[in-house]
C-alpha positions, 0 to 999 in steps of 0.5 A: 395136655398131649403133644399130637401130630396129625399128618394130612391135617389140612385135609377134609377129615384131618381138619375136623380131627384137629378141631376136636383134638384142640377142643380137648386141650391138646397141642397139635402139630399139623404136617401137610404139603397142602397139595390136596389139603387147604390152609382155609380148613385150618385158618381158624387155628392159626393164632392158637398157641396150641397149634402149629402148621408144618408145611411139608411132604411126609415122603421127606424126612420128618422134622425133629420133635422134643416130645410126641404122645400120639401121631395120626397119619391121615396124609394121602390124596384120597379121591380118584381125581387127585390120586390118579393125577400123580400115582407114583407120589400117591404110592410113595405117600402111603408107603414111604410116608407110613415108614417115616411116621412109624420111625418117628413113633418108634423114636418117641415111643408114641402111639400111631394111628394109620388112617387106612381105607375101605379101598383095601377091599377093592371091588369086594366079592363079600358083602358087607365087608368084615375086617377079616375079608382079605379083599379083591384088588387089582394090583395093576389098575388105575386105582392101584396106587391108592388101594395097594399103597394103603395095603402096603401101609397096613403091612408096615404098621403091623410089621413095626408092631411085631418087630419093634413093639410099636404101639399101632392102631389101624382103621379102615375108613369108608365113604365120608362126607361133610363140610370142607369136602373139596368141591372139585375132588370128584367124589360122588357127594360133592359132585352131586351137590355142586351139580344140583346147586348149579342146575347142571345134570347130575353125573351118574356112572353105570346104572346108578344101582351101585351102592355106598355107605356114607358116614358124616365126618363128625361121626367118623372123627369120634371113631378115630379118637376113640380108636386112638384112646382104646386099650393097647391090645386093640390094634385093628384093623377096625372098620369105621363107616356107616352101615346104612347103604344107599344106591347112587340113584337114591343119593342123587334123588335126595340131593335133587330134592334137598336143593330143590334143583331142576337138574336131570340125571345123566348116565355115563359108563362106569370107570375101571375097577370102580367097586359096585358095593361098599358097606362096612360091618362095624361089629368090632367098632361097636364092641371094642370102641363103643362107637357107631354113627349117629348122624343120618344121611338126611341130616348130614346132607343138609349140613353139607349142602349148606356148606357148599352153598357158601362155596358157589 
């Protein structure tokens, strides 16, 4: 049984990760300030002797632990609605949070995984994106607190590995969807589903031809755990996402059809610095982790729509 810390564990992805880690018999401490995470996401573990919730912000000094084997650092608001609401806190969470987590890993000689993001590629000029692509990022835009914060976190992770031999793992997560997404977080999948279920117009920014690749959350969590359990020399960064690309119009049409909604499509101007394309090359994940997504969008949307029906 491993002693594991998951920061941001009450969030959408973090709570699914905790489900899997507990199912494998580990002891998990969840550190979350519940700013964008939700107690409801982890409520089913509250009575477990192997689960502890520590309600705390990771930009503050972390508590002392007797023993730690692994740390998964997932803490950070990840949707534009949330991270733009308090950009300074978002940046601190990424950079100061990473430093605090790395110090804890160094003290305990624990393995530590950074949940980075495809946002480090910015609005890419290379398509699809390999890990070797250095990105095309605006350092002073309204998304920069998140994009540059995550880039800064990657920097300190690799510096800790070089300077202190800290055992690091870095993944870059592409668009992910599934149950426990926050209906109000402004992400396209949750927006479309909630609008369709309520019979409201689906909000499409731009001409709807911009594309994303959508990975179902259970697939992603499998990849995250495989990365943590990979050979020590596999540090990353490694892209985790679904390489199948869909336009916003294609996604909207699927959601409308699956919800049998009469919702029309309504077009709005594209927000500043919104990437036109996002699609991972996952050759490294296939080769080094023996991982690739198995759940198709068609199947994953059904599960996600069923979840959102319970939230109306």
